[in-house]
C-alpha positions, 0 to 999 in steps of 0.5 A: 975295214971300209967300203972302197967301190960300189958298182951295179951289174945289170943282167938279162937272162932268157927263160922258158916256162912252157907257156906263152909267157903273158899274164903276170907282168904288163908285157910278155915275160921271157927273160929274168932281169937282174940288178946286182950290187958289188961292194969291195972293201979295203980288206979285199972282200967283195960283197954281193947284193941283188935288188928286185928288178923284174920289168923295173931294172933301169929304174932300180939301177938308176936309183942305186947309181944316182942316190945310193952308191955315191954315199957308200965309199968310206963307210964301215961295211960291218956296221950294217945297222948304222949304214942302213939307218943312215941310207934309209934316212937320206932317201926317205923323201924319195919314198920307203916303198917300191923301187927305193926299197928294192935298191936298199935291199941290195945294199943290205944283202951286200953288207950282210955278205961282207960281214959273214965273209970277214968271219969266214963263215956262212951267214946262217952261222953268223945269225946264230947257226944253222938248224937244217941243211935243206929245206922243202921247196915248192914249185911256183908255176907261172900263170898259163890260163890254159887248163891243159897246161896247168894240168901237164906242168902240175903233174910234171912237178909232182913227178919231180918230188915236189910236195907243194905247187903254187899256181898263179891262176885266176879262173876255176878251170885252171885251179880245178885242173891242177887238183885233178892232175895231182890227186889229193896227196899234194898241197896246192895254192894259188897267187891271184896277184890282186886280180879279184874283186871282193865279191869274186873272191867270196865266190871263189873261197868255197870253190878253193876250200872244196879243192883243199887249197893250202892258201890263197895269196894276195886276192884283192887289190890293192895289196895293202887293203888290210881290212879287206883281207882280214875279212877274208880270213876264216873262210875255209882257205888261209890268206897269204899276203906280204910279197909287195910290203916294204920294211918291217913297219908296214909288216907291222901294220899288216899283222896288226890289222889281222890281214894274213894267216901266212906272211910272205916277206920278199928279201930283195923287196922289203929292205933286205936281211935286216928288215926280214929279221924284223918281220920274222920276229913280228910273225913269230910273236903273233903266231903266224906262219912265214913263208918267204917270197923268193921267185928270183935266182941271184943273191936274194935266192941264197939269202932266203935260204940262209934265213931258212936255215936259221929259222926256228921252224921249217919253212917252205921255199918258193922256187920259180918253176922255169927253165933258165938259159943260164945261172948267175952261180956256177952251182946254184942249189936247185930242188931235188926230190922236192928239197933244196940244199943250203950252201955252206960257203962263206957269206951268202954261200957262193959268189956269181960265175963272172963269165956268166955276168959278162955273157949276159950283161946289159 
């Protein structure tokens, strides 16, 4: 078998989040950007991948088409390790982090999709077999900067059956409002997206500890300041990080520095399934909790679920708590009563809805 063609599909799907859509990204965020990768083989198998693309879709798409896709035709898609090592080596001079690795993640996901489909099995079976059919999901709210909205949407998520809620709030009124709204039974965390200084973080840790927060995510800038993150541990609230780390090598540095209680690899950012598997091994050896970063809705969403199906430990699945105008998949499994079912179709579990791809194509 060999790869016969490689192409990208860019999508933009509008969504609403109940707020103003500002705070998390440089400008208003009201649509989901996708760069999907489609690989076709001589055996008639099609594999789908996804590159992280929020606010960088044009760049990711350009890198794929200019630097990676010309290298793929003729290669053996079943030799995932060989293909990925070759690609990483050829483009390392461009950089092994950021957009380069987002693009490589798409290739890796598509290759694993093909390999599992070639055996007529879901990816989880290829990786050792499913240990579970569903996983607990948490509602990952966007940043509202409005205590009333935080309270209302936290309460709604609780009523829908979520046992854990993640905020993206950075001030005291909002985090306190969430706890008041849901009471003491639900777990709450907040992702600060590197918005605090070290003094601000030290000031907020007792507040979050008193509110019984489950973890504090990426409190300081830059996210790779592992020395400071290590200093923040053991202050009443577990420290989580890793969504912006790329390759298992950077996670090795993060873990060796003692920077995290919870590591959060993002399968569409760090280099795909191959790198994710390496991170999972590192986290297990270090006795750390792994909670994947997964606020996306394409092949990366499905790949994350497949990884969670085979994990030795039950993990929390991050579900971006928004209302999308459409789904990449006709029957995407979404949380119900706080759990999401893992699809058992061949490959990643299902293929994109071609009508949706056409309708929302950029």
